[in-house]
PAGU-135079 format. One line per 2 residues: for each residue x, y, z of N, C-alpha, C. Coordinates in steps of 0.2 Angstrom, whole numbers, padded with zeros to 4 digits, always signed. Each point is the difference from the previous one (the first is absolute). Example, Ala and Ser with C-alpha at 12.3 -4.5 7.8 and 13.67 -1.06 7.14 Angstrom:
<torfis>
+0066 -0028 +0039 -0004 +0006 +0000 +0004 +0006 +0000 ~ -0002 +0005 -0004 +0004 +0006 +0001 -0004 +0005 +0003
</torfis>
This chain:
<torfis>
-0325 -0019 -0073 +0004 +0000 +0002 +0003 +0004 +0006 ~ +0005 -0004 +0005 +0000 +0004 +0007 +0005 +0008 -0002
-0005 +0004 +0004 +0006 +0005 +0002 +0008 -0001 +0002 ~ +0002 +0005 -0003 +0009 +0000 +0002 -0002 +0002 +0009
+0004 -0005 +0005 +0000 +0001 +0006 +0006 +0004 +0002 ~ +0001 +0003 +0004 +0007 +0004 +0003 +0001 -0003 +0007
+0008 +0001 +0002 +0001 -0004 +0005 -0002 +0006 +0007 ~ -0001 -0002 +0004 -0001 +0003 +0006 +0006 +0005 +0003
+0000 +0005 +0003 +0005 +0005 -0001 +0006 -0004 +0003 ~ +0001 -0003 +0007 +0004 -0003 +0003 +0003 -0005 -0004
-0002 -0005 -0005 +0003 -0004 -0005 +0003 +0005 -0005 ~ -0001 +0006 -0002 +0003 +0004 -0006 +0006 +0004 +0005
-0002 +0000 +0007 +0007 +0003 +0003 +0005 -0004 +0001 ~ -0001 -0007 +0002 +0005 -0006 -0001 +0002 -0002 -0006
-0003 +0000 -0005 +0005 +0001 -0007 +0003 +0003 -0002 ~ -0003 +0008 +0002 +0006 +0005 -0002 +0006 +0000 +0005
-0001 -0001 +0005 +0005 -0002 +0004 +0006 -0004 -0001 ~ -0004 -0007 -0004 +0004 -0004 -0002 +0004 +0001 -0006
-0003 +0005 -0004 +0003 +0000 -0006 +0006 +0006 +0001 ~ -0001 +0004 +0004 +0006 +0004 +0003 +0005 -0004 +0003
+0000 -0005 +0005 +0004 -0003 +0003 +0005 -0004 -0007 ~ -0004 -0005 -0005 +0003 -0002 -0004 +0004 +0005 -0004
-0002 +0007 -0002 +0003 +0004 -0002 +0007 +0003 +0003 ~ +0000 +0001 +0007 +0005 +0002 +0004 +0006 -0007 +0001
-0002 -0006 -0001 +0004 -0005 +0000 +0005 -0002 -0006 ~ +0002 +0007 -0002 +0006 +0000 -0005 +0007 -0003 +0006
+0006 +0000 -0006 +0005 -0001 +0005 +0003 +0006 +0005 ~ +0003 -0006 +0006 +0000 +0006 +0006 +0006 +0004 -0001
+0004 +0006 +0004 +0005 +0003 -0002 +0006 -0005 +0000 ~ -0001 -0005 +0005 +0005 -0004 +0001 +0002 -0005 -0005
-0007 -0001 -0004 +0003 -0005 -0006 +0002 +0005 -0008 ~ -0002 +0005 +0002 +0002 +0004 -0007 +0008 +0001 +0002
+0000 +0002 +0005 +0009 +0000 +0001 +0003 -0005 -0001 ~ -0002 -0006 +0001 +0003 -0007 -0001 +0000 -0001 -0007
-0006 +0000 -0004 +0001 +0000 -0007 +0005 +0006 -0004 ~ +0002 +0005 +0003 +0005 +0005 -0002 +0005 -0003 +0001
+0002 -0002 +0006 +0006 -0004 +0001 +0003 -0006 -0004 ~ -0006 -0004 +0000 +0000 -0004 -0006 +0002 +0002 -0006
-0003 +0004 -0002 +0000 +0004 -0007 +0008 +0002 -0002 ~ +0002 +0004 +0006 +0007 +0003 +0001 +0005 -0005 -0001
-0001 -0007 +0004 +0004 -0005 +0000 +0001 -0004 -0008 ~ -0006 -0001 -0003 +0001 -0003 -0007 +0004 +0004 -0004
+0002 +0006 +0001 +0004 +0004 -0007 +0006 +0003 +0005 ~ +0001 -0001 +0006 +0006 +0004 +0001 +0007 -0002 -0001
+0001 -0006 -0004 +0007 -0002 -0002 -0001 +0003 -0008 ~ -0004 +0000 -0003 +0001 +0003 -0006 -0002 +0009 -0001
-0003 +0004 +0005 -0001 +0006 +0000 +0000 +0002 +0009 ~ +0006 -0001 +0000 +0001 +0003 +0008 -0002 +0008 +0000
+0001 +0004 -0004 +0000 +0007 +0001 -0008 +0001 +0001 ~ -0004 -0004 -0004 -0008 +0001 -0001 -0001 -0002 +0008
+0001 -0007 +0002 -0001 -0001 +0007 +0003 +0003 +0006 ~ +0005 +0004 -0002 +0003 +0005 +0005 -0006 +0006 +0001
-0003 +0002 -0006 -0004 +0006 -0001 -0006 -0002 +0004 ~ -0003 -0006 -0001 -0005 -0003 +0005 +0000 -0001 +0006
+0007 -0002 +0000 +0000 -0001 +0010 +0000 +0005 +0002 ~ +0003 +0006 -0002 +0003 +0008 +0002 -0009 +0003 +0001
-0003 -0003 -0005 -0008 +0004 +0002 -0004 -0003 +0004 ~ +0002 -0005 +0003 -0003 -0004 +0004 -0001 +0004 +0007
-0006 +0000 +0003 -0001 +0005 +0007 +0002 -0005 +0005 ~ +0005 +0002 +0004 +0002 -0005 +0006 -0007 -0002 +0004
-0003 +0004 +0001 -0007 +0000 +0005 -0003 -0005 -0004 ~ -0001 -0002 -0006 -0004 -0005 -0002 +0002 -0006 +0000
+0007 -0001 +0004 +0002 -0008 +0000 +0000 +0000 +0007 ~ -0006 -0004 +0002 -0003 -0002 +0006 +0003 -0005 +0004
+0001 -0005 -0004 +0003 -0008 +0003 +0008 +0001 -0001 ~ +0003 -0003 +0007 +0007 +0000 -0001 +0001 -0004 -0006
-0002 -0005 -0002 +0001 -0004 -0007 +0001 +0005 -0005 ~ -0004 +0003 -0002 -0001 +0005 -0006 +0007 +0006 +0003
-0001 +0004 +0004 +0005 +0003 +0002 +0009 -0001 -0001 ~ +0001 -0009 +0000 +0005 -0004 -0003 -0001 -0002 -0005
-0003 +0000 -0002 -0002 -0002 -0008 +0005 +0007 -0003 ~ -0004 +0004 +0000 -0001 +0007 -0004 +0010 +0003 +0002
+0000 -0001 +0007 +0007 +0003 +0000 +0006 -0005 -0005 ~ -0001 -0007 +0002 +0004 -0004 -0004 -0001 +0002 -0010
-0004 +0000 -0002 -0001 +0001 -0005 +0002 +0006 -0002 ~ +0001 +0006 +0004 +0002 +0007 +0000 +0008 -0001 +0000
+0002 -0005 +0004 +0008 +0001 +0000 +0002 -0005 -0006 ~ -0003 -0005 -0003 +0001 -0002 -0005 -0001 +0003 -0006
-0003 +0005 -0002 -0003 +0006 -0006 +0007 +0004 +0002 ~ +0003 +0002 +0005 +0006 +0005 +0001 +0004 -0003 -0004
+0001 -0005 +0005 +0008 -0004 -0004 -0001 -0002 -0007 ~ -0005 -0001 -0003 -0001 -0002 -0007 +0001 +0006 -0005
-0001 +0006 +0005 +0000 +0007 -0005 +0007 +0002 +0001 ~ +0004 -0004 +0004 +0008 +0003 +0000 -0001 +0005 +0007
-0004 +0000 +0005 -0001 +0006 +0004 +0004 -0002 +0007 ~ +0006 +0000 +0001 +0004 -0002 +0006 -0003 +0004 +0005
-0003 -0004 +0005 -0001 +0004 +0007 +0003 -0004 +0005 ~ +0004 +0004 +0005 +0004 -0004 +0006 -0005 -0001 +0007
-0007 +0003 -0001 -0004 +0001 +0006 -0005 -0006 -0001 ~ -0002 -0003 +0005 -0004 -0006 +0000 -0007 +0003 +0002
+0000 +0007 +0000 -0006 +0003 +0000 -0007 -0003 -0004 ~ +0003 -0001 -0006 -0006 -0004 -0006 -0001 -0007 +0003
+0004 -0001 +0001 +0000 -0010 +0001 +0001 -0001 +0006 ~ -0003 +0004 +0006 -0001 -0001 +0006 -0006 -0002 +0002
-0007 +0001 -0003 -0005 -0004 +0002 -0002 -0006 -0003 ~ +0005 -0002 -0005 -0001 -0007 -0003 +0004 -0005 +0005
+0006 +0002 +0005 -0001 -0004 +0006 -0004 -0003 +0004 ~ -0005 +0002 -0001 -0005 -0005 +0002 -0002 -0007 -0002
+0003 -0001 -0006 +0000 -0006 -0004 +0005 -0003 +0003 ~ +0005 +0000 +0004 +0004 -0004 +0001 -0002 -0003 +0008
-0004 +0002 +0003 -0003 -0005 +0002 -0007 -0003 -0001 ~ -0004 +0004 -0004 -0005 -0004 -0004 -0001 -0001 -0005
+0003 +0001 -0005 +0002 -0002 -0006 +0001 -0007 -0003 ~ +0000 -0002 -0006 +0001 -0005 -0003 +0006 -0001 -0002
+0003 -0006 -0003 +0007 -0001 -0002 +0002 +0005 -0004 ~ -0004 +0003 -0006 +0002 +0004 -0005 +0000 +0008 +0003
-0004 +0001 +0003 +0001 +0007 +0004 +0005 +0001 +0004 ~ +0002 -0005 +0004 +0006 +0001 +0006 +0006 -0002 -0005
+0000 -0004 -0006 +0005 +0002 -0004 +0002 +0007 -0004 ~ -0005 +0002 -0002 +0000 +0006 -0003 +0002 +0006 +0005
-0004 -0001 +0007 +0003 +0005 +0004 +0006 +0003 +0001 ~ +0002 -0008 +0002 +0008 +0000 +0001 +0005 +0002 -0005
-0002 -0002 -0005 +0004 +0002 -0008 +0000 +0007 +0000 ~ -0007 +0003 +0001 +0001 +0009 -0002 +0003 +0003 +0008
+0000 -0004 +0005 +0003 +0006 +0005 +0009 -0003 +0000 ~ +0002 -0005 -0003 +0006 +0000 -0001 +0002 +0004 -0008
-0004 +0002 -0004 +0001 +0006 -0004 +0000 +0006 +0003 ~ -0003 +0002 +0003 +0002 +0006 +0004 +0006 +0000 +0007
+0002 -0005 +0002 +0007 -0001 +0003 +0005 +0001 -0006 ~ -0001 -0003 -0005 +0006 +0002 -0005 -0001 +0006 -0003
-0005 +0005 -0003 +0001 +0005 +0000 +0002 +0006 +0005 ~ +0000 -0004 +0006 +0003 +0005 +0005 +0007 -0003 +0002
+0003 -0004 -0003 +0006 -0002 +0001 +0002 -0004 +0006 ~ -0006 -0004 +0002 +0000 -0004 +0005 +0001 -0006 -0001
+0006 -0004 -0001 +0001 -0007 -0003 -0003 -0005 +0005 ~ +0003 +0002 +0006 -0002 -0006 +0007 -0008 +0000 +0000
-0002 +0005 +0000 -0008 -0001 -0001 -0004 -0003 -0006 ~ +0003 +0003 -0006 -0001 -0003 -0005 +0000 -0007 +0001
+0005 -0005 +0000 +0002 -0005 +0000 -0004 -0004 +0006 ~ -0001 +0004 +0006 -0005 -0005 +0004 -0005 -0002 -0002
-0006 +0007 -0005 -0005 +0000 -0002 -0002 -0005 -0005 ~ +0007 -0001 -0004 +0000 -0005 -0007 +0000 -0007 +0004
+0002 -0001 +0004 +0001 -0007 +0005 -0007 -0001 +0002 ~ -0002 +0005 +0003 -0010 -0002 +0004 -0003 -0002 -0007
+0000 +0003 -0006 -0003 +0002 -0006 +0000 -0008 -0003 ~ +0006 -0004 +0003 +0002 -0004 -0005 -0002 -0006 +0003
-0005 +0002 +0006 -0002 -0007 +0005 -0007 +0000 -0004 ~ -0003 +0003 -0002 -0005 +0000 -0003 -0002 -0003 -0007
+0005 +0000 -0004 +0000 -0002 -0007 -0002 -0007 -0002 ~ +0002 -0005 +0005 -0003 -0007 -0001 -0009 +0001 -0001
-0002 +0004 +0005 -0007 +0000 +0000 -0004 +0005 -0004 ~ +0005 +0005 -0003 -0004 +0004 -0005 -0002 -0003 -0004
-0005 +0003 -0006 -0003 -0001 -0005 +0002 +0006 -0007 ~ +0004 +0004 +0003 +0001 +0004 -0006 +0008 +0000 -0001
+0003 -0004 -0006 +0007 -0001 +0002 +0005 +0004 -0003 ~ -0003 +0007 -0002 +0003 +0005 -0003 +0003 +0005 +0006
-0001 -0001 +0005 +0000 +0003 +0007 +0007 -0006 +0005 ~ -0002 -0006 -0002 +0007 -0004 +0000 +0005 +0002 -0004
+0000 +0001 -0005 +0006 +0002 -0005 +0002 +0007 +0001 ~ -0004 +0005 +0003 +0002 +0006 +0002 +0005 +0001 +0006
-0001 -0005 +0006 +0002 -0001 +0004 +0009 -0003 +0000 ~ -0001 -0005 -0003 +0006 -0004 -0002 +0005 +0006 -0003
-0004 +0002 -0006 +0005 +0006 -0005 +0002 +0005 +0004 ~ -0004 +0003 +0005 +0003 +0005 +0005 +0004 -0002 +0005
-0001 -0006 +0002 +0008 -0003 +0005 +0005 -0001 -0004 ~ +0001 -0002 -0006 +0004 -0002 -0002 +0004 +0006 -0004
-0003 +0007 +0000 +0002 +0006 -0004 +0002 +0003 +0007 ~ -0003 -0001 +0007 +0002 +0004 +0005 +0006 -0004 +0002
+0002 -0006 -0001 +0006 -0005 +0004 +0005 +0003 -0004 ~ -0001 +0001 -0008 +0006 +0001 -0005 +0001 +0007 +0003
-0003 +0006 +0001 +0002 +0006 +0002 +0003 +0001 +0003 ~ -0002 -0005 +0006 +0004 +0001 +0008 +0008 -0003 +0000
-0001 -0006 -0002 +0007 -0004 +0000 +0004 -0001 -0006 ~ +0008 +0002 +0003 +0003 +0001 -0007 +0000 -0007 -0004
+0000 +0001 -0005 -0001 -0007 -0005 +0006 -0004 +0002 ~ -0002 -0007 -0003 +0004 -0006 +0002 +0002 -0001 -0006
+0007 -0001 +0001 +0003 -0002 -0007 +0001 -0006 -0001 ~ -0001 -0003 -0006 -0002 -0008 -0002 +0006 -0001 -0001
+0003 -0005 +0003 +0007 -0003 -0001 +0001 -0006 -0002 ~ +0001 -0004 -0004 +0001 -0005 -0004 +0003 -0005 +0003
-0001 -0007 +0003 +0007 -0004 +0004 +0005 -0001 -0006
</torfis>
């Protein structure tokens, strides 16, 4: 039987470095934030108060990419709206305006919709209707039909509150 042979010191160091490198290759902070935002998005409609708590606990400095800041801002605005917390300032939503240039149709639709909600909360009907018209441009390309319905519902609601009721007259 041959005696057990040990590796030379240089090979043991390389093996140890490789093991440490593999152990350190867990998810990056950016991936952890993305996973947390995915998680929040999965339950924001059912439990907006929990989503709002998680979003408020996020460290703004941990959101390194503009896409992450935009996504977190939009989710924060959605959670506020679903918790019936009406704000008039766009301070929460403003990082999501990055989506207006770089986002897909769904992101642009949601951003314009929530911008119109802010305008409604501020009592600025002209800005609200302008934002809703811009949001409607993205409905044909959007994949989420829920927000298409929200845009149309808010348009009708805004129109009916700002215009006197037309009286139907039979001929």
